[in-house]
Steps between C-alpha positions, in 0.01 A plus 500: 500500500602213722847349500365191320336711233828658382643182342163430337487848345862466384417167335185647344704796372756264349227306319339820368837618370536174309147535357570856383817389324320204343218729382757706310661189350815591693530844340489646851730308732436412862796719599343800323165438666661488844655848471310711757280788401442427133174445323450187297388708203822702514693173494330404174208286615254543212122487505515147356741396775265649762215291357719190519598590855138548605408161352794332673421660836132413479576141396770447760315638801136469398443869558333762286688824446230766480596729215177702511635725773839653554759239421820693560612203712572317175788727396696474825652172618456563871144628456412192293650265758318687778172479311543127444584447867180687593308266268648203687754385240806315620823385339367146454250615237206488734257772591182553692302574181 
């Protein structure tokens, strides 16, 4: 990762945290999501919230999250942010897809 990429990933991470909290209607706070090492499911993100999150992510960045294969990236904040960065998403709501 280049020095310029770090702020972009931090901003992307911040936006994803907000989307996760919004998907749970605020039931899971941004502070809770930011605690290292926890799974989103363990925090109380429900299957309905995951569907809302997927829709929000796909709408915001114009990407398609492939759920036909392993999608463990969805339950971990850093893995989700990393996956979105690989797909070309950025904090401004733009992506390559």
